Structure formats: C-alpha cells, structure tokens
VOMI-262084 format. One record per residue: residue in one letter; x, y, z of N, C-alpha, C, O in turn. Coordinates in steps of 0.02 Angstrom, whole numbers, plus 32768, in hexadecimal, padded with zeros to 4 digits. Each point is the difference from the previous one (the first is absolute). Layout:
% residues N
aXYZXYZXYZXYZ
...
END
This chain:
% residues 143
mB8FAADFA5CAF7FFB80057FBF8020806780057FE880288028
s80487FE67FAA8018802E80217FC580297FCB7FDA7FE57FD8
t80308070803A8008802A7FE77FE87FF37FAB7FCC7FF97FE0
a8071800A801780187FE97FBF7FDA7FD67FDE7FE980197FCD
d80057F9E803F7FF77FD07FF27F9C803380017FD37FE37FE1
n8025803F80317FA28003800A7FFB80397FC07FD97FF17FD4
a8040803A8027803580357FC87FE97FD17FBC7FD480137FDA
d80457FC1802080127FD37FCC7FBB7FDF7FEF7FF180087FC5
d7FDE7FD480607FC67FDB7FF47FC1805180127FC98002801C
s805B80297FCA7FAD80517FF680107FF17FA180277FED7FD4
p7F9E802A803D7FEF800B7FAC802E80377FF6800E80238030
v800C7FE97F95801480317FC67FBD8038800F7FCA7FE57FF8
r80338063801C7FC27FF27FE17FFF804A7FCE802D802A800A
a7F967FE47FBB800280007FB37FC7802B80017FD87FFA802F
a801D803C7F967FCD80117FFA7FFC80397FA3802580207FDA
g7FA07FD0802D7FEB80117F967FC7800D7FF67FCF7FF98025
c8037801B7FAA7FAD7FF77FD97FE680027FDA8010802F7FDB
v7FC67FB280157FF17FF27FB47FE1803B7FDE7FC580128006
l8070800E7FD2800780457FE37FBC7FF97FC380077FCE7FDE
w7FBE805980127FE580097FCB7FFA804A7FF4800080318025
r7FFA7FC47F937FD780467FDD7FD57FFA7FC380157FDE7FD1
r7FA88045802B7FEE7FEF7FBD802E7FEE7FB2803C7FF58007
s7FAF800A7FC4804080027FC17FD0803C7FEF7FC380057FF8
p8084803480067FF8800F7FD07FE980047FC47FD7802A7FEC
a803F7FB27FF87FC07FE67FAD7FB07FFD80067FD480207FE3
d80287FA280587FC0800C80067FC0800480347FC47FF57FFB
g8064801D80337FDB8002804780017FBC80427FF58000803D
g801F7FC37F8C7FFE7FBC803680447FFF802B803980177FFB
l7F957FB48042804A8004801C804E7FD07FFC80057FC47FF1
e80298063801D80357FD98001803D7FF6802D8019802E801F
l7FF37FAE7FE3803D7FF98046804E80037FDF80167FFF7FC6
c800C800880878045801F8000802A7FC9800780108001803B
l80097FD27FAB801A7FB38012804F80317FD6800180297FD2
v803D7FB8805E80438013800B80327FB87FE47FEF7FC58004
h803B804C7FEA80377FC17FDF80437FFA801E803080237FEF
r7FD17FAA804380368024801C80507FD07FEE800A7FCD8021
p801880417FBC80267FDB7FD3804F7FE8804780367FF77FE3
r7FCD8003806480107FE6802F7FD07FBA8003801A7FC97FF9
y7FAD803D80107FCB7FC17FFC7FE87FD27FA57FF97FC77FEC
d8003807080007FE47FF77FB27FC07FD980057FED7FC87FEF
d7FF08082803B7FB57FE880107FE380347FF8801680397FF9
w7FAF7FB280077FD1805A7FD47FD37FE5805C80017FC9801C
s7FE1806F7FF780027FF1805C7FBE80747FE68003802C7FD5
h7FDE7FC9805E7FE5804A802680368026801E80297FEA8029
p7FD3805C7FBA80418015803580037FF8804E7FCC80028020
k80787FF480047FFE7FED804E80488013800C802F800E7FDB
g7FC57FEA8087804C7FFE7FFA800E7FF980587FCF80058025
k806F7FF17FF67FF17FF6804F80068045802F801C80307FE5
l7FC97FD880647FE680328013804F800D8016802B7FD47FFD
k7FE3807B801D802E801E800F7FEC7FFB80497FC780018017
r80767FFA80087FEB7FFE80527FC98042801B800C803C7FFA
d7FC67FAC801F7FCD8011801C7FCB80437FCD7FD6802B800D
e80537FB87FAD7FB380067FE07FC37FEC800E7FF47FC5800E
d7FCF80797FEE7FBC7FD17FEA7FFB7FE07F9A800A80157FC7
p7FE47FBA80577FE57FCF7FCE7FF2802C7FBF80277FFB7FD1
l7FAC8028802B7FD480407FE6803380097FDA800B7FE87FC9
a802380508065804C801E7FEF80167FFB7FCE800580257FCE
a80157F82804A80137FEF7FCF7FF67FDB7FCB802D7FEF7FDA
a7F908000801F7FED7FC97FC08009805A7FC7802C80037FD5
l7F9C8043803C8018801A7FCE8040802C7FEC800980217FCD
r80297FD38074805C800F7FDD80087FD57FD4800C80157FC8
e7FF07F9B804480187FE67FD77FDB80017FC480217FE97FD1
v7F98802D801B7FDC800B7FA48022802C7FFB80227FF07FD0
l7FF480508047802180417FE180307FDB80037FE47FDE7FD4
e805E7FFB8039803F7FFB7FF47FFA7FD67FD5801C80077FCA
e7FBB7FC080447FF67FC77FAA7FEB80087FCD80107FEC7FC9
t7FC58034804B7FC0801B7FB18005804B7FEF7FDC80167FD3
g8053801980548012804E7FEF7FB8803080087FF7803B7FF2
h7FCF7F8680317FBB802A7FFB7FDA800680527FF77FD4802A
r7FFC80617FD67FE4801D80387FAF7FE0801A7FCE80197FE7
a802F7FD2802D7FB67FF280117FC68003803D80128004803B
a7FC07FFB7FB97FBB7FF480338000800180058000803C800E
p7FF77F7F80437FF87FC0801F7FB0800680077FE680328019
g7FF47F967FCF7FCD7FDC80107FFE7FCB804380237FEF8030
s7FB780097FBF7FF17FA3802780457FE78017803180107FE0
r7FD47FC9805580327FD6800F7FD97F9D7FF27FCB7FE3800C
l806C800F7FDC7FEF7FC57FDD80287FB9800F803C7FFE800B
p7FAE7FE67FF5804B7FCF8039800E7FF67FFB800B7FF77FC4
t802F7FE48081802B7FFE802480247FB77FC17FEA7FC87FF3
v803080488002803D7FAF7FCF803A7FFC8030802C802A800B
d7FC87F7F801C80397FF08019801F7FCF7FCA7FDC7FEA7FD4
y80688004803180247FD57FE3804080168000801780397FFB
e80107F71800F803F7FFD801E8022801D7FC57FDE7FF87FCD
a8071803380248036801E7FE5803A7FDC80217FF77FD5802B
n8042803E7FC1803E7FD780107FEF7FE7803F801F800F8033
g7FAC7FC87FC980187FD380387FD58019806380007FDB8031
r7FED80507FCC7FDF803F80127F9D802A7FE57FE780297FDA
p800B7FAE80537FBC80147FF98004805D7FF48022802B801B
k7FAA7FD67FAE7FD980537FFE7FCE80147FE57FE67FEC7FCC
q80068044805C7FB9801380048007804C7FD18028802A8012
v7FB07FDF7FB87FEE802A7FE97FD0802380197FD07FDE8013
s802B80747FF57FAE802F80087FEF80027FAB803180037FDB
y7F9E7FFB800F7FEF803B7FCF7FC480267FF97FD17FE5801C
w802180567FC47FD7801B7FFA7FE3801D7FAD801E802D7FE2
a7FBC7FBE800E7FDF801B7FBE802380587FF8800480258031
a80107FEE7F908025804980027FE480007FBC80077FD37FD7
e7FD8806780217FF9802C7FC3805380347FDB801180378018
a80087FB37FC48034801D7FF27FEE80627FD77FF3801B7FCB
v80147FF1806B7FF780647FE58029801E7FD07FE380277FDA
s80657FD0801B803680297FED80297FD87FEE80047FCC8020
g8028803E7FAB80437FE57FF180187FE77FD07FED80187FCB
a80467FAB8031802F7FFA7FBE80277FC68026802180088034
f7FD67FBF7FA980367FE0800B8055800F7FE4800B80297FD4
t80177FBE8042804E80167FE4800D7FB4802D7FE57FEA8033
p805E7FF37F957FEB7FB2801C80518004802F802D80217FE6
n7FDB7FCA804080507FFA803F80087FA680057FE27FCF7FE9
d8052803D804080157FCD802D7FD17FC58007800C7FCB7FE3
e7FBF803D80437FC37FE0802E7FDD7FF97FA97FFB7FC97FE4
v7FFB8058800B7FC37FFE7FCD801A80007FC88035801F7FFE
d7FB37FBE7FBF801380177FE67FD27FF77FAA801E80077FCB
r7FB87FF180397FBE7FF77FDB7FA47FFF802C7FEA7FD68027
l7FF880667FC07FA5800A801B7FE07FED7FC1800180097FC4
l7FDA7FD080777FC9800C7FC77FBC8034800E800280228033
w7FD07FE27FA97FC87FF880127FB17FD47FE07FDC80127FD1
l801D7FB780567FCD7FC57FCC7FBA801980297FF9801A8037
p7FE37FD87FA27FA77FCF801380187FE48035803C7FF08005
p7F89800580367FF17FD2802C80247FAD7FDD803B7FEF8003
p7FA07FF77FE97FF37FC27FCC804F800A7FFC801F7FFC8035
a800780117F8B804180167FF480347FF8803F801A7FCA800E
a7FF08079801B800D7FF8803180117FB98023803A7FEC8005
r7F7D7FE2801A80027FEB802280317FAB7FD680297FDE8020
d7FC480167F9F80387FE87FE2805880107FF7802E7FDB7FEE
r7FD0805E8023803C80247FEC80397FE58042803C7FF47FF8
l7FAB800A8034800D800D805D80287FCD80117FDF7FCD8002
t8057802A800B802D7FB1801D7FD27FDE802C7FCD7FE27FF1
q803C802180237FE77FE6806D7FAE7FF47FDE7FF2801E7FCC
p7FE37FBA80507FB37FEF7FFF8005802980397FD5802D8001
r804A7FD280267FEE802280577FE180657FE97FD980248020
d80497FE87FA37FF580647FD67FCA7FE47FFE7FD7801C8026
r80107FAD7FB77FCC800B7FD87FC8800A801C7FCD801C7FEB
t80437FC1805D7F9F8013802E7FF7803E80087FC4800D8004
l8068802E8003800B8046800B7FBA80227F937FD18026800A
v80347FD27FDE7FDF80057FC07FD87FFA801A7FE280318015
d800B7F9D7FF67FD17FF580267FEB803380447FDE80337FF7
a80307FC180307FF9804080317FDE802B7FF17FC88018800A
l80857FF27FC57FEF80607FDD7FB0800F7FF37FDC80218025
l80087FB47F8A7FD07FE780067FCD800080267FE380368008
h800B7FA2800F7FC68012804B8017804A80447FEC800E8039
v803F800B7F9C7FF18029803A7FEC80457FE07FD78024801D
l80477FF07FA57FE980127FD47FB680167FC07FF2802D7FD9
h7FDE7F69804F7FC880037FF07FFE800E7FAD7FE4802D7FE2
l80487F95800080057FF17FDC7FFB7FAC7FF980047FF47FC4
t7FF77FEA80517FF37FC480117FA0800B80117FDE7FCF8012
END
C-alpha cells in the first residue's frame, strides 16, 4: 500500500465545542448552535485541524471563527467518529463557556441560535450531535 493510500485511510481530524452560556433573560442554561448553509444543517461549532495544531486550540479557534465568541474551555467531551465524504472523521469536543463576543453571519455560518438544552437537542440535525448535549449536562452536573 502506498503512502497516499494510507493518508486517505487516516481519519480527518477536527475539533469543536459545545458552547454554552447563562441566558441574559433568566439565567437558564443555553447552548449555541450554528447553521451551515453549505449543508443546511444545525450543529455545534467545529472544524478541521490545521497542520500540527493542538485539538483544543483548534476547537477554540473554530468557535471564534464560526460564532464570534471567545470561550473558556472546560471538560473534555466524547470524541465523535463518523464518515464524511467517504472518509472517516474524528471530532474531539470540549465543553466551553462563551465569555465575550458577538455573532456576525459569514459564508460558513449564516445563523446562530442560543437554545435551552431540550430545544437544542431537538434542533440538531445529526443524532450524533445530540449525545453531546447530554454529555455537557453531565459535566456541568445538571443531570
């Protein structure tokens, strides 16, 4: 097998966060979901790692790029494995609290929602992303 074949078999590495905040209205927990027009889906902010990039640094960079928010990272959440475009993909996730910033629509993300956990779970397009809501609630000791 050639080196190029091995590269095609290796997972695409990505990282993201389940971004949360306390509601400015009532102090309840809200999760941030992003809408990606390219896929017409709702997901947690995430993206591919750059060459030699640390996964947590990539996760925080992607949160800032996709949501406009700086985040304070917390607990590691489960890694999600799936196939995308015929290749395995492995996404590392962290819980992260939004600490500052504001969303501006861009080519990659055109909408952002802050939703309570049950509504966020329902809005997420992929079932694999819903398990991360439960994982976040667990690490925040809300389950």
